[in-house]
N, C-alpha and C positions, 0 to 999 in steps of 0.2 A: 504494499501499499504504501503511495506516495501523497505529500500534502504540502501545497502549493502555499509562497507566502500569503494569500488571499483565504486560506484554510481550506479551502475544498480539495476535497480526498480522492486519491483513483485508488479503485482495485480491478485486479486481474482475478478474473475465476474461469480455470481451463477447462472446469467440465461444462462451462457455456460458451466457451470460444468465444468470451468477451469481455471486454473493458469498462468500467463503470464509473462514470461522474457522478458524486454527490449533488445533487440538485441546490441544497441549502445546506452552506457548513454548519455540521453538527448534526445533520437532521438523521442520519443513518439512509435516506432515500436516495439511490442512484438512478440514472438512468443510465442506461447499456448499449454500449456501441460494437457490434458483431465483427469480429476480425476476420480476414482471410483464414490465419492458421492460429491454431491454439497454444503459442507457444514465445517465452521470455521478450525475445528479440521485435515480433509485429506488435506485442501487448505495448512495450518501452515507446516504438515509434509513434504506435497511435496516442499516448497519453502526451506524448510532446506535439502532437499536432492539437490536441484539445486545450493544450496550454496557451500552445501559441492563438489559436482562433481566439480566447479569452481577450489575450492581453489587446486584440487588435479590434 
C-alpha cells in the first residue's frame, strides 16, 4: 500500500488484478482500476499514473 502527500492510499490486490485508489483519505473505500497483468510492475505503473493524474 502506498500513501501520497495528500493522504490518498493506493492498494494492489493480485486476486482482483486491480489497483485501488481511496476515494476519500482515511475512508477505506476504493475505486478499483483493472490491470492488464496481475504483477507488481504493472501495479506500480498504474499507481504512478493515478498520482500524476491527481497532480494535474
